[in-house]
N, CA, C and O atoms as a Tripos MOL2 file, in Angstrom:
@<TRIPOS>MOLECULE
protein
  284   283    71     0     0
PROTEIN
NO_CHARGES

@<TRIPOS>ATOM
      1 N           8.2000   -3.6880   10.3580 N.3       1 LYS1
      2 CA          6.8890   -3.6750   11.0020 C.3       1 LYS1
      3 C           5.8700   -3.1170   10.0180 C.2       1 LYS1
      4 O           6.1100   -2.0850    9.3920 O.2       1 LYS1
      5 N           4.7310   -3.7940    9.8800 N.am      2 PRO2
      6 CA          3.7070   -3.3050    8.9470 C.3       2 PRO2
      7 C           3.1630   -1.9390    9.3860 C.2       2 PRO2
      8 O           3.0370   -1.6670   10.5790 O.2       2 PRO2
      9 N           2.8500   -1.1020    8.4220 N.am      3 SER3
     10 CA          2.3100    0.2270    8.7250 C.3       3 SER3
     11 C           0.8810    0.1010    9.2440 C.2       3 SER3
     12 O           0.2080   -0.9070    9.0310 O.2       3 SER3
     13 N           0.4410    1.1430    9.9260 N.am      4 GLY4
     14 CA         -0.9280    1.1740   10.4280 C.3       4 GLY4
     15 C          -1.9400    1.0740    9.3040 C.2       4 GLY4
     16 O          -2.9790    0.4300    9.4470 O.2       4 GLY4
     17 N          -1.6300    1.7180    8.1760 N.am      5 SER5
     18 CA         -2.5650    1.6680    7.0510 C.3       5 SER5
     19 C          -2.6480    0.2520    6.4720 C.2       5 SER5
     20 O          -3.7200   -0.1850    6.0510 O.2       5 SER5
     21 N          -1.5130   -0.4680    6.4500 N.am      6 PHE6
     22 CA         -1.5070   -1.8610    5.9900 C.3       6 PHE6
     23 C          -2.3920   -2.7040    6.9140 C.2       6 PHE6
     24 O          -3.2160   -3.4900    6.4480 O.2       6 PHE6
     25 N          -2.2130   -2.5310    8.2160 N.am      7 ILE7
     26 CA         -2.9780   -3.2800    9.2190 C.3       7 ILE7
     27 C          -4.4750   -3.0220    9.0310 C.2       7 ILE7
     28 O          -5.2790   -3.9540    9.0540 O.2       7 ILE7
     29 N          -4.8400   -1.7590    8.8460 N.am      8 GLN8
     30 CA         -6.2470   -1.4030    8.6600 C.3       8 GLN8
     31 C          -6.7970   -1.9190    7.3350 C.2       8 GLN8
     32 O          -7.8910   -2.4820    7.2850 O.2       8 GLN8
     33 N          -6.0330   -1.7240    6.2640 N.am      9 GLN9
     34 CA         -6.5010   -2.1140    4.9300 C.3       9 GLN9
     35 C          -6.8310   -3.6000    4.8570 C.2       9 GLN9
     36 O          -7.8350   -3.9960    4.2650 O.2       9 GLN9
     37 N          -5.9680   -4.4220    5.4690 N.am     10 TYR10
     38 CA         -6.1520   -5.8750    5.3780 C.3      10 TYR10
     39 C          -6.7990   -6.4830    6.6250 C.2      10 TYR10
     40 O          -6.9100   -7.7030    6.7450 O.2      10 TYR10
     41 N          -7.2260   -5.6120    7.5560 N.am     11 LYS11
     42 CA         -7.9070   -6.0590    8.7830 C.3      11 LYS11
     43 C          -7.0910   -7.1140    9.5280 C.2      11 LYS11
     44 O          -7.5960   -8.1760    9.8940 O.2      11 LYS11
     45 N          -5.8130   -6.7880    9.7400 N.am     12 ILE12
     46 CA         -4.8810   -7.6820   10.4240 C.3      12 ILE12
     47 C          -5.0650   -7.5400   11.9320 C.2      12 ILE12
     48 O          -5.0430   -6.4300   12.4620 O.2      12 ILE12
     49 N          -5.2470   -8.6690   12.6220 N.am     13 SER13
     50 CA         -5.3940   -8.6390   14.0820 C.3      13 SER13
     51 C          -4.0310   -8.3860   14.7300 C.2      13 SER13
     52 O          -2.9920   -8.4790   14.0770 O.2      13 SER13
     53 N          -4.0560   -8.0680   16.0160 N.am     14 SER14
     54 CA         -2.7950   -7.8030   16.7230 C.3      14 SER14
     55 C          -1.9110   -9.0510   16.7570 C.2      14 SER14
     56 O          -0.6900   -8.9390   16.6570 O.2      14 SER14
     57 N          -2.5030  -10.2280   16.8970 N.am     15 ARG15
     58 CA         -1.7220  -11.4710   16.9020 C.3      15 ARG15
     59 C          -1.1430  -11.7420   15.5120 C.2      15 ARG15
     60 O          -0.0050  -12.1930   15.3860 O.2      15 ARG15
     61 N          -1.9290  -11.4660   14.4750 N.am     16 GLU16
     62 CA         -1.4320  -11.6420   13.1140 C.3      16 GLU16
     63 C          -0.3020  -10.6620   12.8330 C.2      16 GLU16
     64 O           0.6620  -11.0010   12.1470 O.2      16 GLU16
     65 N          -0.4170   -9.4600   13.3560 N.am     17 GLU17
     66 CA          0.6570   -8.4740   13.1890 C.3      17 GLU17
     67 C           1.9430   -8.9770   13.8390 C.2      17 GLU17
     68 O           3.0330   -8.8140   13.2910 O.2      17 GLU17
     69 N           1.8030   -9.5840   15.0030 N.am     18 GLU18
     70 CA          2.9530  -10.1560   15.7010 C.3      18 GLU18
     71 C           3.5970  -11.2590   14.8510 C.2      18 GLU18
     72 O           4.8210  -11.3270   14.7340 O.2      18 GLU18
     73 N           2.7650  -12.1150   14.2640 N.am     19 VAL19
     74 CA          3.2690  -13.1820   13.3900 C.3      19 VAL19
     75 C           3.9920  -12.5740   12.1860 C.2      19 VAL19
     76 O           5.0750  -13.0320   11.8220 O.2      19 VAL19
     77 N           3.4060  -11.5490   11.5680 N.am     20 ILE20
     78 CA          4.0430  -10.8920   10.4250 C.3      20 ILE20
     79 C           5.4190  -10.3630   10.8070 C.2      20 ILE20
     80 O           6.3740  -10.5110   10.0440 O.2      20 ILE20
     81 N           5.5270   -9.7520   11.9740 N.am     21 ASN21
     82 CA          6.8220   -9.2220   12.4070 C.3      21 ASN21
     83 C           7.8710  -10.3250   12.5040 C.2      21 ASN21
     84 O           9.0290  -10.1190   12.1430 O.2      21 ASN21
     85 N           7.4680  -11.4870   12.9880 N.am     22 TYR22
     86 CA          8.4030  -12.6130   13.0580 C.3      22 TYR22
     87 C           8.7090  -13.1660   11.6680 C.2      22 TYR22
     88 O           9.8480  -13.5300   11.3760 O.2      22 TYR22
     89 N           7.6790  -13.2290   10.8060 N.am     23 LEU23
     90 CA          7.8880  -13.7310    9.4470 C.3      23 LEU23
     91 C           8.9140  -12.8860    8.6940 C.2      23 LEU23
     92 O           9.8080  -13.4250    8.0410 O.2      23 LEU23
     93 N           8.7830  -11.5590    8.7860 N.am     24 ILE24
     94 CA          9.6850  -10.6900    8.0300 C.3      24 ILE24
     95 C          11.1010  -10.7070    8.5980 C.2      24 ILE24
     96 O          12.0460  -10.2520    7.9530 O.2      24 ILE24
     97 N          11.2350  -11.2390    9.8150 N.am     25 ASN25
     98 CA         12.5630  -11.4010   10.3890 C.3      25 ASN25
     99 C          13.1240  -12.7960   10.1570 C.2      25 ASN25
    100 O          14.1620  -13.1600   10.7100 O.2      25 ASN25
    101 N          12.4220  -13.5770    9.3270 N.am     26 GLY26
    102 CA         12.9530  -14.8610    8.8910 C.3      26 GLY26
    103 C          12.7380  -16.0360    9.8230 C.2      26 GLY26
    104 O          13.3560  -17.0830    9.6310 O.2      26 GLY26
    105 N          11.8810  -15.9000   10.8290 N.am     27 LEU27
    106 CA         11.6500  -17.0110   11.7430 C.3      27 LEU27
    107 C          10.7620  -18.0720   11.1000 C.2      27 LEU27
    108 O           9.8700  -17.7600   10.3120 O.2      27 LEU27
    109 N          11.0200  -19.3140   11.4460 N.am     28 SER28
    110 CA         10.1900  -20.4280   10.9730 C.3      28 SER28
    111 C           8.9020  -20.4580   11.7880 C.2      28 SER28
    112 O           8.8010  -19.8110   12.8310 O.2      28 SER28
    113 N           7.9300  -21.2070   11.3080 N.am     29 ASN29
    114 CA          6.6820  -21.3570   12.0610 C.3      29 ASN29
    115 C           6.9440  -21.8940   13.4540 C.2      29 ASN29
    116 O           6.3360  -21.4360   14.4220 O.2      29 ASN29
    117 N           7.8430  -22.8590   13.5630 N.am     30 LYS30
    118 CA          8.1810  -23.4500   14.8590 C.3      30 LYS30
    119 C           8.7660  -22.3940   15.7920 C.2      30 LYS30
    120 O           8.3980  -22.3210   16.9650 O.2      30 LYS30
    121 N           9.6800  -21.5780   15.2670 N.am     31 GLU31
    122 CA         10.2970  -20.5220   16.0790 C.3      31 GLU31
    123 C           9.2710  -19.4700   16.5040 C.2      31 GLU31
    124 O           9.3180  -18.9600   17.6230 O.2      31 GLU31
    125 N           8.3460  -19.1530   15.5980 N.am     32 ILE32
    126 CA          7.2940  -18.1830   15.9310 C.3      32 ILE32
    127 C           6.4360  -18.7280   17.0670 C.2      32 ILE32
    128 O           6.1130  -18.0030   18.0080 O.2      32 ILE32
    129 N           6.0710  -19.9960   16.9810 N.am     33 GLY33
    130 CA          5.2830  -20.6280   18.0400 C.3      33 GLY33
    131 C           5.9900  -20.5520   19.3820 C.2      33 GLY33
    132 O           5.3650  -20.2610   20.4010 O.2      33 GLY33
    133 N           7.2840  -20.8120   19.3860 N.am     34 GLU34
    134 CA          8.0580  -20.7620   20.6260 C.3      34 GLU34
    135 C           8.0950  -19.3380   21.1850 C.2      34 GLU34
    136 O           7.9580  -19.1470   22.3930 O.2      34 GLU34
    137 N           8.2750  -18.3530   20.3320 N.am     35 LYS35
    138 CA          8.3360  -16.9500   20.7730 C.3      35 LYS35
    139 C           6.9920  -16.4670   21.3170 C.2      35 LYS35
    140 O           6.9380  -15.7100   22.2870 O.2      35 LYS35
    141 N           5.9010  -16.9190   20.6750 N.am     36 MET36
    142 CA          4.5630  -16.4440   21.0470 C.3      36 MET36
    143 C           3.8690  -17.3670   22.0540 C.2      36 MET36
    144 O           2.7640  -17.0700   22.5060 O.2      36 MET36
    145 N           4.5110  -18.4800   22.4040 N.am     37 PHE37
    146 CA          3.9460  -19.4520   23.3290 C.3      37 PHE37
    147 C           2.6120  -20.0070   22.8160 C.2      37 PHE37
    148 O           1.6410  -20.1370   23.5620 O.2      37 PHE37
    149 N           2.5990  -20.3330   21.5080 N.am     38 ILE38
    150 CA          1.4170  -20.9340   20.8890 C.3      38 ILE38
    151 C           1.8540  -22.1770   20.1150 C.2      38 ILE38
    152 O           3.0340  -22.3470   19.8110 O.2      38 ILE38
    153 N           0.8910  -23.0390   19.8040 N.am     39 SER39
    154 CA          1.2240  -24.2760   19.1040 C.3      39 SER39
    155 C           1.5670  -23.9960   17.6390 C.2      39 SER39
    156 O           1.2120  -22.9560   17.0850 O.2      39 SER39
    157 N           2.2570  -24.9430   17.0410 N.am     40 LEU40
    158 CA          2.5990  -24.8540   15.6240 C.3      40 LEU40
    159 C           1.3250  -24.7550   14.7900 C.2      40 LEU40
    160 O           1.2780  -24.0110   13.8110 O.2      40 LEU40
    161 N           0.3050  -25.4970   15.1740 N.am     41 SER41
    162 CA         -0.9730  -25.4630   14.4750 C.3      41 SER41
    163 C          -1.5800  -24.0560   14.4980 C.2      41 SER41
    164 O          -2.1210  -23.5940   13.4930 O.2      41 SER41
    165 N          -1.4900  -23.3900   15.6310 N.am     42 THR42
    166 CA         -2.0250  -22.0270   15.7520 C.3      42 THR42
    167 C          -1.2320  -21.0670   14.8820 C.2      42 THR42
    168 O          -1.8100  -20.1860   14.2460 O.2      42 THR42
    169 N           0.0850  -21.2280   14.8460 N.am     43 VAL43
    170 CA          0.9210  -20.3830   13.9800 C.3      43 VAL43
    171 C           0.4770  -20.5640   12.5310 C.2      43 VAL43
    172 O           0.2890  -19.5890   11.8030 O.2      43 VAL43
    173 N           0.3130  -21.8200   12.1230 N.am     44 LYS44
    174 CA         -0.0920  -22.1040   10.7430 C.3      44 LYS44
    175 C          -1.4430  -21.4730   10.4270 C.2      44 LYS44
    176 O          -1.6570  -20.9850    9.3170 O.2      44 LYS44
    177 N          -2.3440  -21.4810   11.3890 N.am     45 THR45
    178 CA         -3.6580  -20.8530   11.2030 C.3      45 THR45
    179 C          -3.5010  -19.3550   11.0020 C.2      45 THR45
    180 O          -4.1120  -18.7790   10.1010 O.2      45 THR45
    181 N          -2.6790  -18.7150   11.8440 N.am     46 HIS46
    182 CA         -2.4410  -17.2750   11.6980 C.3      46 HIS46
    183 C          -1.8290  -16.9640   10.3300 C.2      46 HIS46
    184 O          -2.2640  -16.0320    9.6530 O.2      46 HIS46
    185 N          -0.8270  -17.7370    9.9250 N.am     47 VAL47
    186 CA         -0.1570  -17.5120    8.6380 C.3      47 VAL47
    187 C          -1.1690  -17.6760    7.5000 C.2      47 VAL47
    188 O          -1.2180  -16.8590    6.5810 O.2      47 VAL47
    189 N          -1.9710  -18.7310    7.5720 N.am     48 HIS48
    190 CA         -3.0000  -18.9600    6.5540 C.3      48 HIS48
    191 C          -3.9600  -17.7670    6.4800 C.2      48 HIS48
    192 O          -4.2810  -17.2870    5.3930 O.2      48 HIS48
    193 N          -4.4080  -17.3010    7.6280 N.am     49 ASN49
    194 CA         -5.3410  -16.1650    7.6560 C.3      49 ASN49
    195 C          -4.6980  -14.9060    7.0830 C.2      49 ASN49
    196 O          -5.3570  -14.1380    6.3820 O.2      49 ASN49
    197 N          -3.4350  -14.6920    7.3740 N.am     50 ILE50
    198 CA         -2.7040  -13.5440    6.8310 C.3      50 ILE50
    199 C          -2.6530  -13.6400    5.3110 C.2      50 ILE50
    200 O          -2.9140  -12.6610    4.6120 O.2      50 ILE50
    201 N          -2.3170  -14.8210    4.8030 N.am     51 TYR51
    202 CA         -2.2500  -15.0210    3.3540 C.3      51 TYR51
    203 C          -3.6180  -14.7970    2.7090 C.2      51 TYR51
    204 O          -3.7120  -14.1980    1.6370 O.2      51 TYR51
    205 N          -4.6810  -15.2790    3.3650 N.am     52 GLU52
    206 CA         -6.0350  -15.0970    2.8400 C.3      52 GLU52
    207 C          -6.3930  -13.6100    2.7800 C.2      52 GLU52
    208 O          -6.8840  -13.1250    1.7610 O.2      52 GLU52
    209 N          -6.1470  -12.9020    3.8630 N.am     53 LYS53
    210 CA         -6.5110  -11.4820    3.9430 C.3      53 LYS53
    211 C          -5.7340  -10.6270    2.9510 C.2      53 LYS53
    212 O          -6.2690   -9.6630    2.4030 O.2      53 LYS53
    213 N          -4.4700  -10.9810    2.7220 N.am     54 THR54
    214 CA         -3.6080  -10.1610    1.8630 C.3      54 THR54
    215 C          -3.5460  -10.6850    0.4280 C.2      54 THR54
    216 O          -2.9030  -10.0760   -0.4260 O.2      54 THR54
    217 N          -4.2070  -11.8050    0.1620 N.am     55 HIS55
    218 CA         -4.2020  -12.4320   -1.1700 C.3      55 HIS55
    219 C          -2.7760  -12.7660   -1.6180 C.2      55 HIS55
    220 O          -2.4290  -12.6400   -2.7920 O.2      55 HIS55
    221 N          -1.9740  -13.1880   -0.6600 N.am     56 THR56
    222 CA         -0.6280  -13.6750   -0.9590 C.3      56 THR56
    223 C          -0.6250  -15.1580   -0.6170 C.2      56 THR56
    224 O          -1.5250  -15.6300    0.0790 O.2      56 THR56
    225 N           0.3480  -15.8850   -1.0840 N.am     57 GLY57
    226 CA          0.3640  -17.3110   -0.7880 C.3      57 GLY57
    227 C           1.7120  -17.7820   -0.2840 C.2      57 GLY57
    228 O           1.9500  -18.9770   -0.1090 O.2      57 GLY57
    229 N           2.5940  -16.8110   -0.0540 N.am     58 SER58
    230 CA          3.9240  -17.1880    0.4120 C.3      58 SER58
    231 C           4.5260  -16.0310    1.1980 C.2      58 SER58
    232 O           4.0680  -14.8920    1.1140 O.2      58 SER58
    233 N           5.5540  -16.3520    1.9550 N.am     59 ARG59
    234 CA          6.2690  -15.3120    2.7140 C.3      59 ARG59
    235 C           6.8660  -14.2900    1.7610 C.2      59 ARG59
    236 O           6.8300  -13.0880    2.0230 O.2      59 ARG59
    237 N           7.4150  -14.7750    0.6520 N.am     60 PHE60
    238 CA          8.0340  -13.8820   -0.3310 C.3      60 PHE60
    239 C           7.0130  -12.8600   -0.8350 C.2      60 PHE60
    240 O           7.2950  -11.6620   -0.8710 O.2      60 PHE60
    241 N           5.8300  -13.3330   -1.2220 N.am     61 LYS61
    242 CA          4.7970  -12.4330   -1.7480 C.3      61 LYS61
    243 C           4.2940  -11.4780   -0.6650 C.2      61 LYS61
    244 O           4.0060  -10.3140   -0.9420 O.2      61 LYS61
    245 N           4.1890  -11.9750    0.5650 N.am     62 LEU62
    246 CA          3.7580  -11.1200    1.6680 C.3      62 LEU62
    247 C           4.7730   -9.9970    1.9010 C.2      62 LEU62
    248 O           4.3980   -8.8340    2.0480 O.2      62 LEU62
    249 N           6.0450  -10.3500    1.9320 N.am     63 ILE63
    250 CA          7.1020   -9.3500    2.1480 C.3      63 ILE63
    251 C           7.1340   -8.3540    0.9910 C.2      63 ILE63
    252 O           7.3240   -7.1560    1.2010 O.2      63 ILE63
    253 N           6.9490   -8.8500   -0.2210 N.am     64 LYS64
    254 CA          6.8960   -7.9670   -1.3830 C.3      64 LYS64
    255 C           5.7380   -6.9670   -1.2550 C.2      64 LYS64
    256 O           5.8950   -5.7830   -1.5510 O.2      64 LYS64
    257 N           4.5730   -7.4610   -0.8100 N.am     65 LEU65
    258 CA          3.4180   -6.6010   -0.5970 C.3      65 LEU65
    259 C           3.7060   -5.5700    0.4940 C.2      65 LEU65
    260 O           3.3900   -4.3900    0.3430 O.2      65 LEU65
    261 N           4.3050   -6.0260    1.5900 N.am     66 LEU66
    262 CA          4.6500   -5.1150    2.6810 C.3      66 LEU66
    263 C           5.6050   -4.0290    2.1990 C.2      66 LEU66
    264 O           5.4440   -2.8580    2.5440 O.2      66 LEU66
    265 N           6.5930   -4.4130    1.4070 N.am     67 ASN67
    266 CA          7.5560   -3.4360    0.8910 C.3      67 ASN67
    267 C           6.8750   -2.4250   -0.0290 C.2      67 ASN67
    268 O           7.2090   -1.2400    0.0000 O.2      67 ASN67
    269 N           5.9360   -2.8750   -0.8330 N.am     68 SER68
    270 CA          5.2430   -1.9600   -1.7280 C.3      68 SER68
    271 C           4.2670   -1.0670   -0.9700 C.2      68 SER68
    272 O           3.8380   -0.0320   -1.4790 O.2      68 SER68
    273 N           3.9200   -1.4740    0.2550 N.am     69 SER69
    274 CA          3.0300   -0.6650    1.0910 C.3      69 SER69
    275 C           3.8250    0.2300    2.0260 C.2      69 SER69
    276 O           3.2770    0.7960    2.9720 O.2      69 SER69
    277 N           5.1240    0.3560    1.7580 N.am     70 SER70
    278 CA          6.0600    1.1550    2.5640 C.3      70 SER70
    279 C           5.9750    0.8320    4.0400 C.2      70 SER70
    280 O           5.7180    1.7010    4.8730 O.2      70 SER70
    281 N           6.1980   -0.4480    4.3500 N.am     71 TYR71
    282 CA          6.1350   -0.8860    5.7480 C.3      71 TYR71
    283 C           7.3300   -0.4340    6.5300 C.2      71 TYR71
    284 O           7.4310   -0.7200    7.7230 O.2      71 TYR71
@<TRIPOS>BOND
     1     1     2 1
     2     2     3 1
     3     3     4 2
     4     3     5 am
     5     5     6 1
     6     6     7 1
     7     7     8 2
     8     7     9 am
     9     9    10 1
    10    10    11 1
    11    11    12 2
    12    11    13 am
    13    13    14 1
    14    14    15 1
    15    15    16 2
    16    15    17 am
    17    17    18 1
    18    18    19 1
    19    19    20 2
    20    19    21 am
    21    21    22 1
    22    22    23 1
    23    23    24 2
    24    23    25 am
    25    25    26 1
    26    26    27 1
    27    27    28 2
    28    27    29 am
    29    29    30 1
    30    30    31 1
    31    31    32 2
    32    31    33 am
    33    33    34 1
    34    34    35 1
    35    35    36 2
    36    35    37 am
    37    37    38 1
    38    38    39 1
    39    39    40 2
    40    39    41 am
    41    41    42 1
    42    42    43 1
    43    43    44 2
    44    43    45 am
    45    45    46 1
    46    46    47 1
    47    47    48 2
    48    47    49 am
    49    49    50 1
    50    50    51 1
    51    51    52 2
    52    51    53 am
    53    53    54 1
    54    54    55 1
    55    55    56 2
    56    55    57 am
    57    57    58 1
    58    58    59 1
    59    59    60 2
    60    59    61 am
    61    61    62 1
    62    62    63 1
    63    63    64 2
    64    63    65 am
    65    65    66 1
    66    66    67 1
    67    67    68 2
    68    67    69 am
    69    69    70 1
    70    70    71 1
    71    71    72 2
    72    71    73 am
    73    73    74 1
    74    74    75 1
    75    75    76 2
    76    75    77 am
    77    77    78 1
    78    78    79 1
    79    79    80 2
    80    79    81 am
    81    81    82 1
    82    82    83 1
    83    83    84 2
    84    83    85 am
    85    85    86 1
    86    86    87 1
    87    87    88 2
    88    87    89 am
    89    89    90 1
    90    90    91 1
    91    91    92 2
    92    91    93 am
    93    93    94 1
    94    94    95 1
    95    95    96 2
    96    95    97 am
    97    97    98 1
    98    98    99 1
    99    99   100 2
   100    99   101 am
   101   101   102 1
   102   102   103 1
   103   103   104 2
   104   103   105 am
   105   105   106 1
   106   106   107 1
   107   107   108 2
   108   107   109 am
   109   109   110 1
   110   110   111 1
   111   111   112 2
   112   111   113 am
   113   113   114 1
   114   114   115 1
   115   115   116 2
   116   115   117 am
   117   117   118 1
   118   118   119 1
   119   119   120 2
   120   119   121 am
   121   121   122 1
   122   122   123 1
   123   123   124 2
   124   123   125 am
   125   125   126 1
   126   126   127 1
   127   127   128 2
   128   127   129 am
   129   129   130 1
   130   130   131 1
   131   131   132 2
   132   131   133 am
   133   133   134 1
   134   134   135 1
   135   135   136 2
   136   135   137 am
   137   137   138 1
   138   138   139 1
   139   139   140 2
   140   139   141 am
   141   141   142 1
   142   142   143 1
   143   143   144 2
   144   143   145 am
   145   145   146 1
   146   146   147 1
   147   147   148 2
   148   147   149 am
   149   149   150 1
   150   150   151 1
   151   151   152 2
   152   151   153 am
   153   153   154 1
   154   154   155 1
   155   155   156 2
   156   155   157 am
   157   157   158 1
   158   158   159 1
   159   159   160 2
   160   159   161 am
   161   161   162 1
   162   162   163 1
   163   163   164 2
   164   163   165 am
   165   165   166 1
   166   166   167 1
   167   167   168 2
   168   167   169 am
   169   169   170 1
   170   170   171 1
   171   171   172 2
   172   171   173 am
   173   173   174 1
   174   174   175 1
   175   175   176 2
   176   175   177 am
   177   177   178 1
   178   178   179 1
   179   179   180 2
   180   179   181 am
   181   181   182 1
   182   182   183 1
   183   183   184 2
   184   183   185 am
   185   185   186 1
   186   186   187 1
   187   187   188 2
   188   187   189 am
   189   189   190 1
   190   190   191 1
   191   191   192 2
   192   191   193 am
   193   193   194 1
   194   194   195 1
   195   195   196 2
   196   195   197 am
   197   197   198 1
   198   198   199 1
   199   199   200 2
   200   199   201 am
   201   201   202 1
   202   202   203 1
   203   203   204 2
   204   203   205 am
   205   205   206 1
   206   206   207 1
   207   207   208 2
   208   207   209 am
   209   209   210 1
   210   210   211 1
   211   211   212 2
   212   211   213 am
   213   213   214 1
   214   214   215 1
   215   215   216 2
   216   215   217 am
   217   217   218 1
   218   218   219 1
   219   219   220 2
   220   219   221 am
   221   221   222 1
   222   222   223 1
   223   223   224 2
   224   223   225 am
   225   225   226 1
   226   226   227 1
   227   227   228 2
   228   227   229 am
   229   229   230 1
   230   230   231 1
   231   231   232 2
   232   231   233 am
   233   233   234 1
   234   234   235 1
   235   235   236 2
   236   235   237 am
   237   237   238 1
   238   238   239 1
   239   239   240 2
   240   239   241 am
   241   241   242 1
   242   242   243 1
   243   243   244 2
   244   243   245 am
   245   245   246 1
   246   246   247 1
   247   247   248 2
   248   247   249 am
   249   249   250 1
   250   250   251 1
   251   251   252 2
   252   251   253 am
   253   253   254 1
   254   254   255 1
   255   255   256 2
   256   255   257 am
   257   257   258 1
   258   258   259 1
   259   259   260 2
   260   259   261 am
   261   261   262 1
   262   262   263 1
   263   263   264 2
   264   263   265 am
   265   265   266 1
   266   266   267 1
   267   267   268 2
   268   267   269 am
   269   269   270 1
   270   270   271 1
   271   271   272 2
   272   271   273 am
   273   273   274 1
   274   274   275 1
   275   275   276 2
   276   275   277 am
   277   277   278 1
   278   278   279 1
   279   279   280 2
   280   279   281 am
   281   281   282 1
   282   282   283 1
   283   283   284 2
@<TRIPOS>SUBSTRUCTURE
     1 LYS1         2 RESIDUE 1 A LYS
     2 PRO2         6 RESIDUE 1 A PRO
     3 SER3        10 RESIDUE 1 A SER
     4 GLY4        14 RESIDUE 1 A GLY
     5 SER5        18 RESIDUE 1 A SER
     6 PHE6        22 RESIDUE 1 A PHE
     7 ILE7        26 RESIDUE 1 A ILE
     8 GLN8        30 RESIDUE 1 A GLN
     9 GLN9        34 RESIDUE 1 A GLN
    10 TYR10       38 RESIDUE 1 A TYR
    11 LYS11       42 RESIDUE 1 A LYS
    12 ILE12       46 RESIDUE 1 A ILE
    13 SER13       50 RESIDUE 1 A SER
    14 SER14       54 RESIDUE 1 A SER
    15 ARG15       58 RESIDUE 1 A ARG
    16 GLU16       62 RESIDUE 1 A GLU
    17 GLU17       66 RESIDUE 1 A GLU
    18 GLU18       70 RESIDUE 1 A GLU
    19 VAL19       74 RESIDUE 1 A VAL
    20 ILE20       78 RESIDUE 1 A ILE
    21 ASN21       82 RESIDUE 1 A ASN
    22 TYR22       86 RESIDUE 1 A TYR
    23 LEU23       90 RESIDUE 1 A LEU
    24 ILE24       94 RESIDUE 1 A ILE
    25 ASN25       98 RESIDUE 1 A ASN
    26 GLY26      102 RESIDUE 1 A GLY
    27 LEU27      106 RESIDUE 1 A LEU
    28 SER28      110 RESIDUE 1 A SER
    29 ASN29      114 RESIDUE 1 A ASN
    30 LYS30      118 RESIDUE 1 A LYS
    31 GLU31      122 RESIDUE 1 A GLU
    32 ILE32      126 RESIDUE 1 A ILE
    33 GLY33      130 RESIDUE 1 A GLY
    34 GLU34      134 RESIDUE 1 A GLU
    35 LYS35      138 RESIDUE 1 A LYS
    36 MET36      142 RESIDUE 1 A MET
    37 PHE37      146 RESIDUE 1 A PHE
    38 ILE38      150 RESIDUE 1 A ILE
    39 SER39      154 RESIDUE 1 A SER
    40 LEU40      158 RESIDUE 1 A LEU
    41 SER41      162 RESIDUE 1 A SER
    42 THR42      166 RESIDUE 1 A THR
    43 VAL43      170 RESIDUE 1 A VAL
    44 LYS44      174 RESIDUE 1 A LYS
    45 THR45      178 RESIDUE 1 A THR
    46 HIS46      182 RESIDUE 1 A HIS
    47 VAL47      186 RESIDUE 1 A VAL
    48 HIS48      190 RESIDUE 1 A HIS
    49 ASN49      194 RESIDUE 1 A ASN
    50 ILE50      198 RESIDUE 1 A ILE
    51 TYR51      202 RESIDUE 1 A TYR
    52 GLU52      206 RESIDUE 1 A GLU
    53 LYS53      210 RESIDUE 1 A LYS
    54 THR54      214 RESIDUE 1 A THR
    55 HIS55      218 RESIDUE 1 A HIS
    56 THR56      222 RESIDUE 1 A THR
    57 GLY57      226 RESIDUE 1 A GLY
    58 SER58      230 RESIDUE 1 A SER
    59 ARG59      234 RESIDUE 1 A ARG
    60 PHE60      238 RESIDUE 1 A PHE
    61 LYS61      242 RESIDUE 1 A LYS
    62 LEU62      246 RESIDUE 1 A LEU
    63 ILE63      250 RESIDUE 1 A ILE
    64 LYS64      254 RESIDUE 1 A LYS
    65 LEU65      258 RESIDUE 1 A LEU
    66 LEU66      262 RESIDUE 1 A LEU
    67 ASN67      266 RESIDUE 1 A ASN
    68 SER68      270 RESIDUE 1 A SER
    69 SER69      274 RESIDUE 1 A SER
    70 SER70      278 RESIDUE 1 A SER
    71 TYR71      282 RESIDUE 1 A TYR
Protein backbone atom coordinates (compact mmCIF):
# COMPACT_ATOMS: atom_id res chain seq x y z
CA LYS A 1 0.00 0.00 0.00
CA PRO A 2 1.41 3.41 -0.92
CA SER A 3 2.42 5.61 2.02
CA GLY A 4 0.50 8.73 2.90
CA SER A 5 3.47 10.85 1.91
CA PHE A 6 3.58 9.15 -1.52
CA ILE A 7 -0.15 9.83 -1.99
CA GLN A 8 0.31 13.49 -1.02
CA GLN A 9 3.52 14.04 -3.00
CA TYR A 10 2.01 12.78 -6.25
CA LYS A 11 -1.56 14.00 -5.57
CA ILE A 12 -2.99 10.50 -5.97
CA SER A 13 -6.80 10.31 -5.70
CA SER A 14 -8.49 7.67 -3.56
CA ARG A 15 -9.57 5.76 -6.70
CA GLU A 16 -6.04 5.92 -8.10
CA GLU A 17 -4.73 4.63 -4.78
CA GLU A 18 -7.14 1.71 -5.07
CA VAL A 19 -5.85 0.99 -8.60
CA ILE A 20 -2.24 1.15 -7.36
CA ASN A 21 -3.03 -1.40 -4.65
CA TYR A 22 -4.36 -3.79 -7.28
CA LEU A 23 -1.45 -3.09 -9.64
CA ILE A 24 1.16 -3.94 -7.00
CA ASN A 25 -0.69 -7.18 -6.34
CA GLY A 26 -0.29 -8.17 -9.98
CA LEU A 27 -3.86 -7.77 -11.22
CA SER A 28 -4.48 -7.05 -14.89
CA ASN A 29 -6.46 -4.02 -16.00
CA LYS A 30 -9.42 -6.31 -16.71
CA GLU A 31 -9.24 -7.82 -13.21
CA ILE A 32 -8.97 -4.37 -11.64
CA GLY A 33 -12.08 -3.26 -13.53
CA GLU A 34 -13.98 -6.29 -12.28
CA LYS A 35 -12.90 -5.70 -8.66
CA MET A 36 -13.73 -1.98 -8.77
CA PHE A 37 -16.90 -2.37 -10.87
CA ILE A 38 -15.58 0.04 -13.52
CA SER A 39 -14.98 -0.32 -17.25
CA LEU A 40 -11.65 -1.34 -18.73
CA SER A 41 -11.47 2.11 -20.31
CA THR A 42 -11.81 3.76 -16.89
CA VAL A 43 -9.07 1.52 -15.46
CA LYS A 44 -6.79 2.51 -18.33
CA THR A 45 -7.53 6.18 -17.65
CA HIS A 46 -6.65 5.77 -13.96
CA VAL A 47 -3.43 3.90 -14.82
CA HIS A 48 -2.49 6.57 -17.37
CA ASN A 49 -3.11 9.33 -14.83
CA ILE A 50 -1.02 7.50 -12.23
CA TYR A 51 1.85 7.16 -14.70
CA GLU A 52 1.57 10.86 -15.61
CA LYS A 53 1.56 12.01 -11.98
CA THR A 54 4.47 9.78 -10.96
CA HIS A 55 6.48 10.21 -14.20
CA THR A 56 6.60 6.45 -14.64
CA GLY A 57 5.51 4.63 -17.77
CA SER A 58 5.13 1.07 -16.61
CA ARG A 59 4.02 -1.05 -13.68
CA PHE A 60 7.64 -2.03 -13.09
CA LYS A 61 8.77 1.60 -12.81
CA LEU A 62 5.79 2.48 -10.61
CA ILE A 63 6.54 -0.40 -8.22
CA LYS A 64 10.22 0.56 -8.19
CA LEU A 65 9.22 4.14 -7.28
CA LEU A 66 6.87 2.88 -4.57
CA ASN A 67 9.62 0.69 -3.11
CA SER A 68 12.06 3.59 -3.06
CA SER A 69 9.40 5.67 -1.29
CA SER A 70 9.18 2.98 1.43
CA TYR A 71 5.60 2.04 0.65
